[in-house]
C-alpha positions as CSV (number, residue, x, y, z in Angstrom):
1,M,-23.4,-25.5,16.8
2,A,-20.2,-24.9,15.2
3,H,-19.2,-21.3,14.2
4,D,-18.6,-20.6,10.3
5,N,-15.5,-18.5,10.0
6,N,-15.6,-18.8,6.4
7,G,-19.7,-17.8,6.0
8,D,-18.7,-14.8,8.5
9,L,-15.7,-14.1,6.4
10,R,-18.1,-14.3,3.2
11,G,-20.9,-12.2,4.8
12,S,-18.4,-9.6,5.7
13,F,-16.9,-9.2,2.4
14,A,-20.5,-9.3,0.1
15,R,-21.5,-6.6,2.5
16,F,-18.1,-4.9,1.9
17,V,-18.4,-5.3,-2.1
18,H,-22.3,-3.8,-1.6
19,S,-21.5,-0.5,0.0
20,E,-18.4,-0.1,-2.5
21,V,-21.1,-1.0,-5.4
22,T,-23.5,1.1,-4.3
23,G,-21.4,3.8,-3.6
24,S,-20.0,3.6,-6.8
25,V,-23.4,4.6,-8.5
26,I,-23.7,7.8,-6.2
27,L,-20.1,8.5,-6.9
28,L,-20.8,8.2,-10.8
29,G,-23.8,10.6,-10.3
30,C,-21.6,13.2,-8.8
31,T,-19.2,12.9,-11.2
32,V,-21.6,13.4,-14.1
33,V,-23.2,16.6,-12.0
34,A,-20.2,18.8,-11.7
35,L,-18.8,18.0,-15.3
36,A,-22.3,19.3,-16.4
37,W,-22.9,21.9,-14.3
38,A,-18.9,22.9,-15.2
39,N,-19.5,22.8,-18.9
40,S,-23.1,24.6,-18.3
41,P,-24.1,28.8,-18.7
42,W,-23.7,28.4,-14.9
43,A,-20.5,27.1,-14.7
44,E,-19.1,30.5,-13.0
45,S,-21.3,30.0,-10.0
46,Y,-19.9,26.1,-9.7
47,F,-16.2,27.7,-9.9
48,H,-17.3,30.2,-7.3
49,L,-18.2,27.5,-5.2
50,L,-15.6,25.6,-5.2
51,H,-13.0,28.8,-4.6
52,T,-15.6,29.9,-1.6
53,E,-13.2,30.8,1.3
54,L,-13.7,29.4,4.8
55,G,-11.4,29.5,8.0
56,F,-11.0,29.6,12.0
57,S,-8.2,30.9,13.9
58,I,-6.6,29.6,16.8
59,A,-4.2,31.5,18.9
60,G,-3.8,34.2,16.1
61,S,-2.8,31.5,13.5
62,D,-5.2,31.9,11.0
63,R,-6.5,28.9,9.0
64,T,-8.5,30.2,5.8
65,L,-8.8,27.6,2.9
66,S,-11.4,27.2,-0.3
67,L,-14.2,24.7,-0.1
68,H,-12.0,22.7,-2.6
69,L,-9.0,22.5,-0.5
70,W,-11.1,21.8,3.0
71,I,-12.7,18.7,1.1
72,N,-9.3,17.8,-0.5
73,D,-7.2,18.2,2.9
74,L,-9.5,17.7,5.3
75,L,-12.4,15.6,4.6
76,M,-10.0,13.4,2.6
77,A,-7.8,13.1,5.4
78,V,-10.7,10.9,6.8
79,F,-10.8,8.6,3.8
80,F,-6.9,8.1,3.9
81,F,-7.8,7.3,7.9
82,V,-10.3,4.4,6.6
83,V,-7.6,3.1,4.0
84,G,-4.8,3.5,6.3
85,L,-7.2,0.8,8.7
86,E,-7.8,-1.3,5.8
87,I,-4.4,-1.4,4.8
88,K,-3.6,-2.5,8.0
89,R,-6.1,-4.8,8.7
90,E,-5.5,-6.9,5.8
91,M,-1.6,-6.6,6.3
92,V,-2.0,-8.2,10.1
93,V,-5.2,-10.3,10.0
94,G,-6.3,-10.4,6.1
95,R,-5.3,-10.9,2.9
96,L,-2.0,-9.6,3.0
97,S,-1.2,-10.9,6.1
98,T,1.3,-13.9,4.9
99,V,3.8,-14.3,2.4
100,E,1.7,-17.0,0.4
101,K,-1.6,-14.3,0.3
102,A,0.4,-11.7,-0.4
103,T,2.6,-12.4,-3.2
104,L,0.2,-12.5,-5.5
105,P,-1.8,-8.9,-5.5
106,V,1.5,-7.2,-4.3
107,A,3.1,-8.4,-7.2
108,A,0.4,-7.4,-9.2
109,A,-0.1,-3.7,-7.7
110,L,3.5,-3.3,-8.4
111,G,3.1,-4.2,-11.9
112,G,0.0,-2.0,-12.1
113,M,1.8,1.5,-10.6
114,I,5.5,0.6,-12.5
115,A,4.0,0.0,-16.1
116,P,1.6,3.0,-16.2
117,A,4.4,5.4,-14.8
118,I,6.6,4.2,-17.5
119,L,4.2,4.8,-20.1
120,Y,3.1,7.9,-19.2
121,F,6.9,9.3,-18.4
122,L,7.5,8.4,-22.0
123,L,5.0,10.9,-23.4
124,N,5.5,13.3,-20.5
125,S,9.2,13.2,-20.1
126,S,10.2,17.0,-19.1
127,G,9.0,20.0,-17.7
128,E,5.9,20.2,-15.4
129,P,4.2,17.6,-17.3
130,S,6.6,14.9,-16.0
131,R,5.2,15.6,-12.4
132,G,2.2,13.5,-13.4
133,W,3.9,10.0,-13.5
134,G,1.9,9.3,-10.7
135,V,-1.8,10.0,-11.9
136,P,-2.1,6.8,-13.9
137,M,-0.9,4.4,-11.1
138,A,-4.1,4.2,-8.8
139,T,-6.8,1.6,-9.0
140,D,-10.5,2.9,-8.2
141,I,-11.6,0.0,-5.9
142,A,-15.3,1.2,-5.8
143,F,-15.6,1.5,-9.5
144,A,-13.8,-1.7,-10.3
145,L,-15.6,-3.6,-7.8
146,G,-19.2,-1.7,-9.0
147,V,-18.0,-2.7,-12.8
148,L,-17.4,-6.6,-11.5
149,S,-20.9,-6.9,-9.8
150,L,-22.8,-6.4,-13.1
151,F,-21.9,-10.4,-13.7
152,G,-23.5,-11.0,-10.0
153,K,-22.6,-14.4,-8.9
154,R,-21.2,-15.6,-12.2
155,V,-17.8,-14.1,-10.9
156,P,-15.5,-16.3,-8.7
157,I,-15.2,-14.8,-5.6
158,G,-11.6,-15.5,-5.7
159,L,-11.8,-12.9,-8.5
160,K,-13.3,-10.6,-6.3
161,V,-11.1,-11.1,-3.5
162,F,-8.0,-11.0,-5.7
163,L,-9.2,-7.4,-7.2
164,T,-9.8,-6.2,-3.8
165,A,-6.7,-7.3,-1.9
166,L,-4.5,-6.1,-5.2
167,A,-6.4,-2.5,-4.5
168,I,-5.7,-2.2,-1.1
169,A,-1.8,-2.7,-1.9
170,D,-2.1,-0.4,-4.8
171,D,-3.8,2.1,-2.5
172,L,-0.4,1.6,0.0
173,G,1.7,2.4,-3.0
174,A,-0.1,5.5,-3.8
175,V,0.1,6.6,-0.3
176,L,4.2,6.3,0.1
177,V,4.1,8.2,-3.8
178,I,1.7,11.2,-2.3
179,A,4.2,11.1,1.1
180,V,7.4,10.8,-0.6
181,F,7.0,12.3,-4.4
182,Y,4.1,15.1,-3.8
183,T,5.7,16.2,-0.8
184,S,7.3,20.1,-1.3
185,S,9.3,21.6,1.5
186,L,9.7,20.2,4.5
187,N,9.1,22.1,8.2
188,F,11.0,19.7,10.6
189,G,9.5,21.4,13.6
190,A,6.0,20.5,12.2
191,L,7.0,17.1,11.6
192,I,8.4,16.3,15.2
193,T,5.3,18.2,17.0
194,A,3.4,16.0,14.7
195,G,5.4,12.8,15.7
196,V,5.2,13.7,19.5
197,L,1.9,13.8,19.3
198,L,1.6,10.6,18.0
199,A,3.2,9.4,20.3
200,L,0.9,11.2,23.0
201,I,-2.1,9.1,21.3
202,A,0.4,5.8,21.5
203,L,1.1,6.4,25.1
204,A,-2.7,7.0,26.0
205,G,-3.9,3.7,24.3
206,R,-1.7,2.0,26.5
207,L,-3.0,3.6,29.5
208,D,-6.1,2.8,28.7
209,I,-7.7,6.3,28.3
210,R,-11.2,5.8,27.1
211,S,-12.2,9.5,26.8
212,P,-13.1,10.0,22.8
213,A,-12.2,13.9,23.5
214,V,-8.3,13.3,24.7
215,Y,-8.3,11.3,21.2
216,L,-9.7,14.0,18.8
217,L,-8.3,16.6,19.9
218,L,-4.5,15.0,19.7
219,A,-5.5,13.5,16.1
220,I,-6.8,17.0,15.4
221,G,-3.1,18.2,16.5
222,V,-1.5,15.9,14.6
223,W,-3.1,16.9,11.5
224,L,-2.6,20.6,11.8
225,A,1.1,19.6,12.3
226,V,1.0,17.7,9.0
227,F,-0.6,20.2,7.5
228,D,2.1,22.4,8.3
229,S,4.9,20.7,7.7
230,G,5.0,20.3,3.6
231,V,3.4,16.7,3.5
232,H,0.3,16.2,2.5
233,A,-2.1,16.6,5.3
234,T,-4.3,13.3,4.3
235,V,-0.9,11.4,5.4
236,A,-1.9,12.0,8.5
237,G,-4.6,9.7,8.4
238,V,-2.6,7.4,7.2
239,L,-0.5,7.7,10.3
240,L,-3.5,7.9,12.7
241,A,-4.8,4.7,11.2
242,L,-1.5,2.7,11.9
243,L,-1.9,3.6,15.7
244,M,-5.2,1.7,15.7
245,P,-5.0,-2.0,17.1
246,V,-6.9,-4.7,14.8
247,R,-6.4,-7.4,17.1
248,A,-8.9,-7.6,20.4
249,G,-7.3,-6.0,23.1
250,R,-7.9,-8.8,25.6
251,D,-7.0,-13.0,25.9
252,P,-10.4,-14.4,24.6
253,D,-10.0,-17.1,27.9
254,H,-10.0,-14.6,30.1
255,F,-12.8,-12.8,28.2
256,L,-15.0,-15.8,28.5
257,A,-14.3,-16.8,32.1
258,D,-15.3,-13.1,32.9
259,V,-18.4,-13.2,31.1
260,R,-19.3,-16.3,32.4
261,E,-18.6,-15.5,35.7
262,K,-20.8,-11.9,35.7
263,W,-23.5,-14.0,33.8
264,E,-24.3,-16.4,36.1
265,A,-24.2,-14.2,38.9
266,L,-26.9,-12.2,36.6
267,R,-28.9,-15.2,36.1
268,A,-28.5,-16.4,39.9
269,S,-29.8,-12.7,41.2
270,D,-33.1,-11.7,40.7
271,L,-33.1,-9.7,37.6
272,T,-35.9,-7.7,36.2
273,R,-36.2,-4.5,34.1
274,D,-35.8,-2.5,37.2
275,S,-34.1,-4.6,39.6
276,M,-30.9,-2.8,38.9
277,I,-32.1,0.7,40.4
278,H,-32.0,-0.9,43.6
279,D,-29.6,-3.9,43.5
280,R,-26.2,-2.3,42.8
281,S,-24.5,-5.5,42.1
282,Q,-26.4,-6.0,39.0
283,L,-25.8,-2.9,37.6
284,D,-22.0,-3.4,38.3
285,A,-22.3,-6.9,36.4
286,I,-23.5,-5.4,33.3
287,S,-21.5,-2.3,33.1
288,D,-18.4,-4.9,33.4
289,L,-20.2,-7.3,30.9
290,R,-20.0,-4.1,28.6
291,R,-16.5,-3.2,29.1
292,A,-15.5,-6.6,29.0
293,A,-17.4,-6.5,25.0
294,E,-15.8,-3.0,24.6
295,D,-12.3,-4.7,25.3
296,M,-12.6,-7.4,22.9
297,Q,-13.6,-4.8,20.2
298,P,-10.8,-4.0,18.6
299,A,-10.5,0.1,17.8
300,G,-9.3,-0.3,14.5
301,L,-12.2,-2.5,13.0
302,L,-14.8,-0.5,15.0
303,F,-13.2,2.5,13.1
304,E,-13.4,1.3,10.1
305,E,-16.9,0.0,10.2
306,R,-18.5,3.1,11.6
307,L,-16.7,5.4,9.3
308,H,-16.8,3.3,6.0
309,P,-20.5,4.2,5.1
310,F,-19.6,8.0,5.8
311,V,-16.6,7.9,3.8
312,V,-18.4,5.9,0.8
313,F,-21.5,7.8,1.1
314,F,-21.0,11.3,1.7
315,I,-16.7,12.2,1.5
316,L,-16.0,10.4,-1.9
317,P,-19.0,11.8,-3.8
318,L,-18.3,15.0,-2.4
319,F,-14.6,14.9,-3.6
320,A,-15.9,13.8,-6.8
321,F,-18.0,16.6,-7.2
322,F,-15.8,19.3,-6.4
323,N,-12.5,17.9,-8.7
324,A,-14.6,16.3,-11.2
325,G,-15.9,19.4,-12.7
326,V,-13.3,20.1,-15.3
327,R,-14.3,22.9,-18.0
328,I,-13.4,21.4,-21.7
329,E,-12.1,24.2,-23.5
330,G,-12.0,24.0,-27.3
331,S,-12.4,20.6,-29.0
332,F,-12.5,17.6,-27.0
333,S,-10.5,15.3,-29.2
334,E,-8.0,17.6,-29.2
335,T,-8.0,17.7,-25.7
336,L,-7.5,14.0,-25.8
337,M,-4.8,13.7,-28.0
338,Q,-2.7,16.1,-25.6
339,P,0.8,14.6,-24.2
340,V,-0.7,14.5,-20.9
341,S,-4.2,13.2,-21.8
342,L,-2.7,10.7,-23.9
343,G,-0.3,9.6,-21.3
344,V,-2.8,9.3,-18.3
345,I,-5.1,7.0,-20.9
346,V,-2.0,4.8,-22.3
347,G,-1.1,4.6,-18.5
348,L,-4.5,3.9,-16.9
349,F,-6.0,1.1,-20.2
350,L,-2.9,0.0,-21.5
351,G,-0.1,0.4,-18.4
352,K,-2.5,-1.0,-16.4
353,Q,-3.5,-4.3,-17.9
354,I,0.3,-5.0,-19.3
355,G,1.6,-4.6,-15.5
356,I,-1.1,-6.6,-13.6
357,S,-0.9,-9.9,-16.0
358,L,3.0,-9.8,-16.6
359,A,3.5,-9.1,-13.1
360,S,1.2,-11.9,-11.9
361,W,2.5,-14.1,-14.4
362,I,5.7,-13.8,-13.5
363,A,4.8,-14.4,-9.7
364,V,2.7,-17.7,-10.6
365,K,5.5,-19.0,-13.0
366,S,8.2,-18.5,-10.2
367,G,6.4,-21.0,-8.1
368,R,5.8,-17.5,-4.9
369,A,2.3,-17.6,-5.6
370,A,-0.9,-19.6,-7.3
371,L,-3.9,-18.0,-9.4
372,P,-6.9,-17.8,-6.3
373,E,-9.4,-21.0,-6.4
374,G,-11.8,-20.9,-9.5
375,V,-9.7,-18.0,-11.1
376,D,-7.7,-18.7,-14.6
377,W,-5.6,-16.4,-16.7
378,G,-8.4,-15.1,-18.6
379,D,-10.6,-14.2,-15.6
380,L,-7.1,-12.1,-13.9
381,Y,-7.1,-10.6,-17.5
382,G,-10.2,-9.2,-16.6
383,A,-9.5,-8.2,-13.8
384,A,-6.4,-6.1,-14.8
385,C,-8.4,-4.7,-17.5
386,L,-10.8,-3.5,-14.4
387,G,-7.7,-2.2,-12.6
388,G,-7.3,0.8,-15.6
389,V,-10.6,2.5,-13.7
390,G,-8.6,4.7,-11.9
391,F,-11.0,7.8,-10.2
392,T,-10.0,9.2,-6.5
393,M,-6.4,8.6,-5.9
394,S,-6.0,9.7,-9.8
395,L,-7.9,12.7,-9.2
396,F,-6.4,13.3,-6.2
397,I,-2.5,13.0,-7.3
398,A,-3.3,14.9,-10.2
399,E,-4.4,17.7,-7.8
400,L,-0.9,17.4,-6.2
401,A,0.9,17.1,-9.4
402,Y,0.5,19.8,-11.8
403,D,0.5,24.0,-10.8
404,T,-1.1,24.7,-14.4
405,P,-5.1,24.6,-14.3
406,R,-4.6,23.5,-18.0
407,L,-2.6,20.5,-17.1
408,G,-4.6,19.6,-14.5
409,A,-7.9,19.8,-16.4
410,E,-5.9,17.7,-19.6
411,A,-5.3,15.0,-16.8
412,K,-8.7,14.9,-15.4
413,I,-10.2,14.4,-18.6
414,G,-7.6,11.7,-19.3
415,I,-8.8,9.9,-15.8
416,L,-12.4,9.8,-17.1
417,S,-12.0,8.7,-20.3
418,A,-9.5,6.1,-19.8
419,S,-11.6,4.8,-16.6
420,L,-14.7,4.6,-19.0
421,I,-12.7,2.8,-21.6
422,A,-11.3,0.2,-19.3
423,A,-14.6,-0.3,-17.9
424,I,-16.3,-1.0,-21.4
425,W,-13.0,-3.2,-22.2
426,G,-12.9,-5.1,-18.8
427,V,-17.1,-5.8,-19.4
428,I,-16.5,-7.2,-22.8
429,V,-13.3,-9.2,-21.7
430,L,-15.0,-10.8,-18.8
431,G,-18.6,-11.0,-20.2
432,T,-16.7,-13.1,-22.8
433,Q,-14.7,-15.0,-20.4
434,L,-17.7,-15.8,-18.2
435,A,-19.9,-17.2,-21.1
436,R,-17.1,-19.2,-22.5
437,R,-17.0,-20.8,-19.0
438,S,-20.9,-21.3,-18.8
439,A,-20.5,-23.2,-22.4
440,R,-18.1,-25.4,-20.8
441,A,-20.3,-26.2,-18.2
442,D,-23.4,-26.8,-20.2
443,H,-21.4,-29.0,-22.5
444,P,-18.6,-30.7,-20.9
445,E,-17.5,-32.7,-24.3
446,V,-16.5,-29.5,-25.9
447,P,-13.1,-28.9,-24.4
448,A,-11.6,-25.3,-23.4
449,A,-9.6,-23.5,-26.7
450,G,-6.4,-24.7,-27.2
451,R,-6.5,-27.8,-25.3
452,P,-6.6,-31.5,-26.8
453,H,-9.2,-33.9,-26.5
454,S,-8.6,-36.4,-23.8
């Protein structure tokens, strides 16, 4: 029977979308709990929990951080590791692997980063508030896909793929922004140490060293070195991800030949559930089959598959719980009208839809890209509106951008408000668009708006 690669790809993509959608519901729940607790009579206990210090000592060097920072610096490094794996996979074998595939989502992502940053900067052009220009640049893939899922199968698969590829390209841009623009003073000794440890990890892979302990110890060393370097520690996750192979380590023909040889040997032997205890050749053949299968499984894909649920269902909800709890001082409406809050709202809500739509239009009209199959400009505009749902990356950059707690709180309120507005507007736009498409399908004699009768 022929193998349906398209079916496998659609199935994998469906599982990915389902996990993101489910994770977004948990993420939203943790956000609501954090906001409610931070503005309740028990708010002091919430902030006390955030600032609870934990640490350890290695060779006389103490590592003590608040619980809040352990989550943002260590657990989020795992999140960035998975993000890095997704980016590498898409660039090597996925939706960003060729110029033709990558042009539209990359152009859309660039437009969706530049326009929000400009709009924010126009409202906050000086002083500490100006450092927050990176806050409205990121799209949260989990929430965006979660909103898109409300329309079920009526949404063209091409639109889901476009939004996912856009968000992944957007994540790459956000990682670069964090590494380049939100880095303080650099410790070059620590950077060199991180480089040496990364080279050792690459060497261990080439020497086919299989011990997980070796890689774990080296990875911890990389994180500690990057932590001390001045570059945000989460960038260590991306650097480690770039070393992970996303292609099989063996030639498929050799793999199949080896499997066939071992398979035939086992078929010819008197194989039972306990015969291998006395027949060493059977046990060796089974071990060889296992190793051959492991060699055909790219490490990058294995890590991504195993860590993705942990990230979606544990790390990101924990991050939301420890970062979305903003205490609203005074009037909420007055807070929304502060330059930082307003800059984030305008950047995420207007900047995203303008930047994504305009950049996509230029890419298509220039002949360098084409709209995905089954997707028209109304669909794409709806996806651009959902691009304004910024959460994880936006909150993360807000933590790095401001030294003054008040400005950070204003930015977070802006992020949550803009994300809600963008989600509602995206639902309205896409709902209207899909209703029109359904009406045209039910009554094909009625031409689309703006089209003359044939």
